VMD Tcl script that draws the C-alpha trace (Angstrom):
set ca {
  {0.00 0.00 0.00}
  {2.80 2.37 0.93}
  {4.60 1.47 -2.29}
  {1.46 2.28 -4.28}
  {1.02 5.64 -2.55}
  {4.70 6.37 -3.01}
  {4.40 5.71 -6.76}
  {1.40 8.04 -7.01}
  {3.26 10.79 -5.18}
  {6.28 10.38 -7.41}
  {4.03 10.44 -10.49}
  {2.31 13.64 -9.35}
  {5.69 15.21 -8.61}
  {7.00 14.13 -12.03}
  {3.95 15.47 -13.90}
  {4.14 18.75 -11.99}
  {7.84 19.04 -12.82}
  {7.20 18.30 -16.51}
  {4.58 21.03 -16.63}
  {6.90 23.44 -14.85}
  {9.65 22.73 -17.37}
  {7.23 23.06 -20.29}
  {5.61 26.29 -19.07}
  {8.80 27.99 -17.92}
  {10.57 27.16 -21.17}
  {7.60 28.21 -23.31}
  {7.05 31.43 -21.36}
  {10.72 32.43 -21.35}
  {10.97 31.70 -25.12}
  {7.98 33.92 -25.76}
  {9.25 36.77 -23.57}
  {12.82 36.67 -24.90}
  {11.52 36.96 -28.46}
  {8.37 38.84 -27.53}
  {8.10 40.93 -30.69}
  {8.18 37.84 -32.90}
  {5.72 36.03 -30.62}
  {3.30 38.96 -30.76}
  {3.56 38.98 -34.57}
  {2.75 35.24 -34.62}
  {-0.25 35.74 -32.34}
  {-1.32 38.63 -34.55}
  {-1.38 36.25 -37.55}
  {-3.45 33.65 -35.71}
  {-6.94 32.99 -37.16}
  {-8.30 32.74 -33.60}
  {-6.37 35.38 -31.71}
  {-5.58 38.13 -34.22}
  {-7.80 40.81 -32.70}
  {-6.82 39.86 -29.15}
  {-3.06 39.70 -29.79}
  {-2.17 42.83 -27.79}
  {-3.27 41.31 -24.48}
  {-3.08 37.57 -25.23}
  {0.63 37.88 -26.05}
  {1.23 39.09 -22.46}
  {-1.41 36.97 -20.74}
  {-0.29 33.55 -21.99}
  {3.34 33.66 -20.73}
  {2.15 35.29 -17.48}
  {-0.34 32.46 -16.86}
  {2.33 29.87 -17.70}
  {4.70 31.36 -15.12}
  {1.98 31.64 -12.45}
  {0.94 28.01 -13.00}
  {4.60 26.98 -12.79}
  {4.88 28.69 -9.40}
  {1.67 27.01 -8.18}
  {2.91 23.59 -9.29}
  {6.18 24.01 -7.39}
  {4.47 24.84 -4.06}
  {2.78 21.70 -2.61}
  {0.04 23.77 -0.98}
  {-1.12 25.12 -4.37}
  {-0.21 22.14 -6.55}
  {-3.78 20.90 -6.92}
  {-4.92 24.27 -8.24}
  {-1.83 24.38 -10.44}
  {-2.79 21.05 -12.00}
  {-6.34 22.26 -12.59}
  {-4.99 25.37 -14.24}
  {-2.60 23.30 -16.36}
  {-5.51 21.08 -17.40}
  {-7.57 24.12 -18.42}
  {-4.72 25.77 -20.33}
  {-3.79 22.55 -22.12}
  {-7.45 22.03 -23.07}
  {-7.43 25.51 -24.62}
  {-4.26 24.70 -26.56}
  {-5.80 21.46 -27.88}
  {-9.05 23.21 -28.88}
  {-6.99 25.96 -30.54}
  {-5.02 23.50 -32.66}
  {-8.12 21.46 -33.55}
  {-9.95 24.59 -34.77}
  {-6.85 25.71 -36.70}
  {-6.61 22.36 -38.49}
  {-10.30 21.84 -39.24}
  {-12.15 25.16 -39.29}
  {-9.63 27.92 -39.98}
  {-9.32 29.50 -43.42}
  {-5.56 28.95 -43.22}
  {-2.95 27.32 -40.99}
  {-0.44 29.80 -39.52}
  {3.07 29.20 -38.26}
  {3.46 27.55 -34.86}
  {4.99 29.43 -31.94}
  {6.72 28.73 -28.68}
  {10.37 27.64 -28.57}
  {11.05 24.01 -29.45}
  {7.35 23.48 -30.15}
  {7.75 25.69 -33.18}
  {9.69 22.85 -34.84}
  {6.71 20.50 -34.54}
  {4.01 20.08 -37.14}
  {0.51 20.99 -36.02}
  {-0.58 17.34 -35.84}
  {2.47 16.42 -33.77}
  {1.82 19.41 -31.55}
  {-1.76 18.21 -31.05}
  {-0.63 14.72 -30.00}
  {1.99 16.25 -27.68}
  {-0.68 18.35 -25.94}
  {-3.11 15.43 -25.64}
  {-0.43 13.38 -23.88}
  {0.18 16.21 -21.41}
  {-3.58 16.58 -20.92}
  {-3.90 12.89 -20.00}
  {-1.00 13.21 -17.57}
  {-2.71 16.18 -15.93}
  {-6.02 14.30 -15.62}
  {-4.37 11.32 -13.93}
  {-2.33 13.57 -11.64}
  {-5.47 15.51 -10.61}
  {-7.36 12.28 -9.79}
  {-4.53 10.98 -7.62}
  {-3.80 14.35 -6.04}
  {-7.48 14.73 -5.16}
  {-7.34 11.49 -3.16}
  {-4.30 12.78 -1.29}
  {-6.19 15.87 -0.13}
  {-9.57 14.18 0.58}
  {-11.22 15.70 3.61}
  {-9.53 19.07 3.27}
  {-12.54 20.52 1.38}
  {-10.48 22.22 -1.29}
  {-13.53 22.41 -3.57}
  {-17.30 22.27 -2.81}
  {-18.64 18.73 -2.35}
  {-20.64 18.67 -5.58}
  {-17.38 19.29 -7.48}
  {-16.17 15.70 -7.68}
  {-12.81 15.21 -9.48}
  {-14.47 13.94 -12.66}
  {-17.03 16.76 -12.69}
  {-14.28 19.31 -12.08}
  {-12.18 17.97 -14.95}
  {-15.12 17.87 -17.37}
  {-16.30 21.34 -16.31}
  {-12.87 22.92 -16.81}
  {-12.32 21.20 -20.16}
  {-15.79 22.24 -21.35}
  {-15.27 25.87 -20.30}
  {-11.84 25.94 -21.96}
  {-13.11 24.55 -25.26}
  {-16.14 26.87 -25.19}
  {-13.82 29.85 -24.61}
  {-11.71 29.00 -27.66}
  {-14.82 28.55 -29.84}
  {-16.09 31.98 -28.75}
  {-12.69 33.56 -29.46}
  {-12.69 31.99 -32.92}
  {-16.20 33.21 -33.78}
  {-15.61 36.73 -32.47}
  {-12.20 36.97 -34.13}
  {-13.53 35.86 -37.53}
  {-16.39 38.37 -37.44}
  {-14.16 41.25 -36.32}
  {-11.33 40.44 -38.75}
  {-13.58 40.32 -41.82}
  {-16.04 43.10 -40.97}
  {-14.45 45.39 -38.33}
  {-10.75 44.78 -38.89}
  {-8.56 46.66 -36.37}
  {-5.76 46.86 -38.99}
  {-4.39 43.38 -38.45}
  {-3.42 41.53 -41.61}
  {-3.61 37.79 -42.06}
  {-0.75 36.18 -43.96}
  {-1.57 32.57 -44.91}
  {1.38 30.39 -45.83}
  {2.26 30.75 -49.52}
  {-1.04 31.91 -51.09}
  {0.95 32.66 -54.28}
  {4.04 30.91 -55.57}
  {6.55 32.41 -58.00}
  {6.83 30.26 -61.12}
  {8.90 32.31 -63.51}
  {10.28 35.79 -64.11}
  {11.68 37.19 -67.36}
  {13.56 40.42 -68.01}
  {11.84 42.86 -70.39}
  {14.88 45.18 -70.66}
  {12.74 48.28 -70.01}
  {10.63 49.42 -67.06}
  {8.17 51.40 -69.20}
  {5.81 48.48 -69.82}
  {2.30 48.31 -68.38}
  {-0.54 45.79 -68.50}
  {-2.93 46.52 -71.35}
  {-5.16 43.55 -70.55}
  {-5.51 39.79 -70.43}
  {-7.90 37.56 -72.32}
  {-8.04 34.08 -73.84}
  {-4.98 32.91 -71.89}
  {-2.88 35.78 -73.22}
  {-1.21 38.67 -71.38}
  {-0.99 41.99 -73.25}
  {1.74 44.51 -72.45}
  {1.95 48.03 -73.85}
  {4.84 50.48 -73.56}
  {4.63 54.17 -72.68}
  {7.71 54.99 -74.77}
  {6.64 52.92 -77.77}
  {2.83 53.10 -77.66}
  {2.06 51.44 -81.01}
  {3.76 48.14 -80.21}
  {1.98 45.44 -78.19}
  {3.83 42.53 -76.61}
  {1.81 39.38 -76.00}
  {2.76 36.42 -73.78}
  {1.06 33.12 -73.14}
  {0.15 32.30 -69.52}
  {3.46 30.55 -68.85}
  {5.59 33.35 -70.38}
  {7.18 30.84 -72.73}
  {5.77 32.22 -75.95}
  {6.17 35.86 -76.95}
  {4.70 37.81 -79.86}
  {5.01 41.48 -80.83}
  {2.37 43.30 -82.85}
  {2.29 46.81 -84.26}
  {-0.91 48.82 -84.28}
  {-1.74 50.12 -87.74}
  {-2.72 53.74 -87.34}
  {-2.25 57.01 -89.17}
  {-2.79 59.72 -86.51}
  {-2.21 62.56 -88.98}
  {-1.79 65.81 -86.99}
  {-3.33 64.70 -83.68}
  {-1.18 66.18 -80.83}
  {-0.87 63.07 -78.67}
  {0.78 63.46 -75.26}
  {-0.25 60.49 -73.08}
  {-1.32 57.49 -75.16}
  {-2.65 54.45 -73.35}
  {-3.69 51.10 -74.80}
  {-6.38 48.87 -73.25}
  {-7.39 45.42 -74.50}
  {-10.93 44.17 -73.85}
  {-11.79 40.78 -75.27}
  {-11.21 40.89 -79.03}
  {-11.04 44.72 -79.11}
  {-8.27 47.17 -78.30}
  {-8.56 50.88 -77.51}
  {-6.04 53.69 -78.04}
  {-6.77 56.66 -75.78}
  {-5.38 60.07 -74.90}
  {-7.35 62.33 -72.57}
  {-5.31 65.42 -73.50}
  {-6.58 65.43 -77.10}
  {-9.19 64.04 -76.24}
  {-9.75 60.89 -78.30}
  {-10.51 57.17 -78.14}
  {-9.87 54.97 -81.17}
  {-10.49 51.25 -81.39}
  {-9.98 48.19 -83.53}
  {-9.80 44.41 -83.38}
  {-6.92 42.32 -82.04}
  {-7.24 40.03 -85.06}
  {-5.39 42.58 -87.23}
  {-4.37 45.34 -84.75}
  {-5.72 47.99 -87.06}
  {-7.50 51.16 -85.93}
  {-10.86 51.18 -87.70}
  {-13.20 53.26 -85.55}
  {-13.36 56.23 -83.20}
  {-15.59 56.98 -80.22}
  {-16.75 60.48 -81.05}
  {-18.03 63.16 -78.73}
  {-15.94 62.38 -75.64}
  {-14.62 65.20 -73.44}
  {-11.17 65.77 -71.92}
  {-10.39 63.12 -69.32}
  {-7.69 62.09 -66.85}
  {-8.70 58.41 -66.69}
  {-10.91 56.33 -68.99}
  {-12.07 52.71 -68.94}
  {-13.89 51.40 -72.03}
  {-16.89 49.22 -71.24}
  {-17.33 48.23 -74.88}
  {-16.98 49.82 -78.31}
  {-19.80 52.28 -77.61}
  {-19.57 52.92 -73.86}
  {-16.83 54.44 -71.69}
  {-16.36 55.48 -68.06}
  {-14.47 58.74 -67.53}
  {-12.83 60.64 -64.71}
  {-12.27 64.28 -65.63}
  {-11.68 67.71 -64.09}
  {-15.04 69.02 -65.22}
  {-16.42 69.31 -61.70}
  {-16.89 72.49 -59.65}
  {-13.58 74.36 -59.24}
  {-11.97 71.86 -61.66}
  {-12.57 69.00 -59.22}
  {-12.52 65.36 -60.26}
  {-15.87 64.03 -61.42}
  {-17.08 60.80 -63.00}
  {-19.17 60.49 -66.13}
  {-20.43 57.73 -68.37}
  {-20.52 57.84 -72.17}
  {-22.89 55.86 -74.38}
  {-22.91 56.49 -78.10}
  {-26.56 55.56 -78.58}
  {-27.83 57.65 -75.65}
  {-29.03 61.24 -75.56}
  {-27.21 62.96 -74.05}
  {-24.19 60.81 -74.71}
  {-22.39 61.93 -71.52}
  {-24.00 61.91 -68.07}
  {-22.12 63.16 -64.99}
  {-22.35 61.83 -61.44}
  {-21.16 64.60 -59.12}
  {-21.73 62.60 -55.92}
  {-19.67 59.52 -56.75}
  {-16.37 61.00 -55.51}
  {-16.37 62.41 -51.98}
  {-14.30 65.54 -51.45}
  {-12.33 66.19 -48.27}
  {-10.06 69.14 -49.17}
  {-9.73 70.45 -52.72}
  {-11.58 67.91 -54.84}
  {-8.52 67.10 -56.94}
  {-5.62 65.75 -54.89}
  {-7.86 64.43 -52.11}
  {-9.97 62.47 -54.64}
  {-7.06 61.25 -56.73}
  {-6.95 57.52 -57.24}
  {-7.03 54.55 -59.60}
  {-9.86 53.20 -61.74}
  {-10.34 49.60 -62.77}
  {-13.19 48.09 -64.76}
  {-14.34 44.64 -63.70}
  {-15.33 42.88 -66.92}
  {-16.75 39.83 -65.16}
  {-18.94 41.76 -62.71}
  {-19.72 44.67 -65.10}
  {-18.63 47.16 -62.45}
  {-16.01 49.85 -61.95}
  {-13.89 50.16 -58.82}
  {-12.25 53.44 -57.87}
  {-9.58 53.29 -55.16}
  {-8.26 56.48 -53.54}
  {-4.50 57.00 -53.27}
  {-4.49 58.88 -49.97}
  {-7.26 57.33 -47.87}
  {-8.70 53.94 -46.97}
  {-11.73 53.99 -49.23}
  {-12.90 52.53 -52.51}
  {-16.08 53.06 -54.51}
  {-17.95 50.48 -56.57}
  {-20.27 51.68 -59.35}
  {-22.04 50.19 -62.34}
  {-21.31 50.77 -66.03}
  {-23.35 54.00 -65.87}
  {-21.23 55.39 -63.01}
  {-24.08 54.91 -60.54}
  {-23.05 54.07 -56.99}
  {-23.33 50.43 -55.88}
  {-21.32 50.47 -52.66}
  {-18.51 52.13 -50.74}
  {-15.93 50.10 -48.89}
  {-12.83 50.65 -46.81}
  {-9.40 49.11 -46.81}
  {-8.23 47.84 -43.41}
  {-5.78 50.64 -42.62}
  {-6.83 53.57 -40.43}
  {-6.13 56.52 -42.78}
  {-9.67 57.75 -43.39}
  {-8.71 61.37 -44.13}
  {-6.20 62.27 -46.88}
  {-2.99 63.48 -45.22}
  {-2.02 66.04 -47.84}
  {-1.31 69.76 -47.92}
  {-2.37 71.79 -50.95}
  {-1.21 75.31 -51.89}
  {-2.77 77.59 -54.51}
  {-0.63 79.65 -56.91}
  {-1.22 82.28 -59.60}
  {-4.29 83.82 -58.00}
  {-5.64 80.38 -57.10}
  {-5.65 79.23 -60.69}
  {-3.02 76.56 -60.05}
  {-2.71 74.12 -57.18}
  {0.20 71.97 -56.04}
  {1.19 69.63 -53.24}
  {2.98 71.60 -50.51}
  {4.58 68.45 -49.07}
  {4.97 64.80 -50.06}
  {1.63 63.07 -49.43}
  {1.09 59.91 -47.39}
  {0.26 57.26 -49.99}
  {-2.15 54.67 -48.63}
  {-2.85 52.59 -51.75}
  {-0.38 52.31 -54.64}
  {-1.90 49.78 -57.09}
  {-5.01 47.73 -57.61}
  {-6.53 45.10 -59.82}
  {-9.95 43.45 -59.80}
  {-10.95 39.98 -60.87}
  {-14.51 38.70 -60.55}
  {-15.53 39.31 -56.92}
  {-12.05 40.06 -55.58}
  {-10.25 43.37 -55.20}
  {-6.45 43.23 -54.85}
  {-4.83 46.32 -53.32}
  {-1.12 47.13 -53.06}
  {-1.08 48.84 -49.66}
  {1.68 51.18 -48.46}
  {0.68 51.30 -44.78}
  {2.21 48.85 -42.31}
  {-0.31 47.10 -40.06}
  {-0.16 46.00 -36.44}
  {2.09 43.10 -35.45}
  {3.99 43.18 -38.74}
  {7.70 42.71 -39.29}
  {9.54 45.80 -40.57}
  {11.92 43.53 -42.51}
  {9.04 42.20 -44.57}
  {8.11 45.72 -45.70}
  {11.67 46.38 -46.83}
  {11.79 43.18 -48.88}
  {8.31 43.03 -50.39}
  {5.14 44.80 -51.47}
  {2.01 43.88 -49.54}
  {-1.20 42.92 -51.35}
  {-4.51 42.99 -49.44}
  {-7.44 41.03 -50.85}
  {-11.11 42.03 -50.42}
  {-14.36 40.34 -51.40}
  {-16.46 42.98 -53.20}
  {-19.61 40.88 -53.07}
  {-19.45 40.71 -49.26}
  {-17.56 43.97 -48.65}
  {-15.09 42.10 -46.43}
  {-11.35 41.71 -45.98}
  {-10.07 38.25 -46.95}
  {-6.29 37.96 -46.54}
  {-2.92 39.47 -47.40}
  {0.27 38.25 -49.05}
  {3.68 39.58 -50.02}
  {5.18 39.99 -53.49}
  {8.91 40.06 -52.89}
  {11.18 42.49 -54.71}
  {13.35 41.04 -57.47}
  {16.94 42.28 -57.18}
  {15.70 45.34 -55.25}
  {13.21 46.11 -58.03}
  {9.75 46.94 -56.72}
  {6.24 46.18 -57.86}
  {4.80 48.55 -60.48}
  {1.51 46.90 -61.39}
  {-0.16 43.48 -61.47}
  {-3.02 41.47 -62.97}
  {-4.97 38.44 -61.75}
  {-6.62 35.59 -63.65}
  {-8.41 32.42 -62.53}
  {-5.14 30.63 -61.89}
  {-2.28 33.16 -61.89}
  {-1.08 36.56 -60.81}
  {1.18 38.52 -63.19}
  {3.36 41.32 -61.87}
  {5.60 43.95 -63.41}
  {8.48 44.36 -60.97}
  {10.86 46.97 -62.35}
  {11.79 45.60 -65.77}
  {10.84 42.04 -64.78}
  {7.61 40.27 -65.70}
  {6.80 37.62 -63.09}
  {4.08 34.98 -63.04}
  {2.79 33.50 -59.76}
  {0.53 30.51 -59.29}
  {-2.56 31.19 -57.20}
  {-2.95 28.56 -54.48}
  {-6.28 27.09 -53.39}
  {-6.72 29.52 -50.50}
  {-7.16 32.36 -53.01}
  {-8.74 30.41 -55.87}
  {-11.59 29.22 -53.65}
  {-12.44 32.88 -52.90}
  {-12.89 33.71 -56.59}
  {-16.56 33.47 -57.47}
  {-18.77 34.51 -60.33}
  {-21.87 36.56 -59.68}
  {-24.92 34.29 -59.58}
}
mol new
graphics top color blue
foreach p $ca { graphics top sphere $p radius 0.5 }
foreach p [lrange $ca 0 end-1] q [lrange $ca 1 end] { graphics top cylinder $p $q radius 0.2 }
display resetview
């Protein structure tokens, strides 16, 4: 009998010591590399929005439980606490593996080297040790009324495990809702949502994406506007075409080429003019007549165009839609852009036409807002990027009796590039979020992804610089992302975590 009791005591001591070693090591690892640990918690699908206090609370609880396990008087409570904490860890890993939209990196010293499944088994073993130690320790303290009578050891264990699991489920549900709808500027970086497949050197950095259709990528060149370079989706096959066009005496200044399906458009808002033809022969055959001066234009088809111009009050930016068969041909929408300061710099941004959804998306450069409208420039929705810059941080000065305006200081750029594909909006953000590594921002450009149909944030990923060359623009298809990085054209494979988010309107 004494031998049996002695074994139980040794077992309880051994389990307590194992937990002390585990918790002290884990806590000290977290605290010694606290910044990295906080970043990892910030990327957790369950704990992102609670990272600021969870990152301190977890190592503190581990150290307190270690102290309780060392002192015989408090060991029973220490084991109960260890049981509860280990139950939370197990529930956390189970939710990550089976219900999370992505699986993040592990964290916590040597445990970081384990796979998630191995980590789960490791925690289950420790949980079983804690349960057995609690049952035997409870018998050692029988009669001391440590807990109320109705709290039998089995009931206590089940109650604590149930509360712990329920807590993690609540954290997961709250975190998912807040991250997607009320994001406190915390990005989620799934592991490898895009994978670089190939990059080729174009020799010049003056190329831009003219369009993509029928498994072909079209590049135009600002310095050689009449030549179009076409690649297949793997960048293995290259073709160069020359647009047949006799411009006569038209004073072109800023020519831009856009390819839509089997049509291409040659535009210059300073003339103003829009010509078009077919990609079958790359010959200009028609002109959209009656358009006004514009700063940005997106053709909807051969008879309809969306414009941004300076025809608003005090030369402010304003949107209009053009339809050749409509009277009047041009209709303005003065309320689509929302002014904050001068109506020009504060409303400056980028326009993209979503061919699949038949919508336009306008993203502001200097604030966290985008506008979605239909092909007639009528408002559909307004959305916000996840950063906190809601008011343009710019300073404007007026010269020559207020007839000319300029930036008085370099502006804070919030959004640098965008592209849209089906229901997804991809934004190249320039604002660093919470719990993010400064090194990452020096090495890469960050792309945030939003679901336009739900008006929610989805995820983020990094496009790394190539030989210190930075991202200029990018395009997305069903299966790939294409990026112009300096004078490099790179193709990335979209992984399932992004592809499953791409949906067609029903």
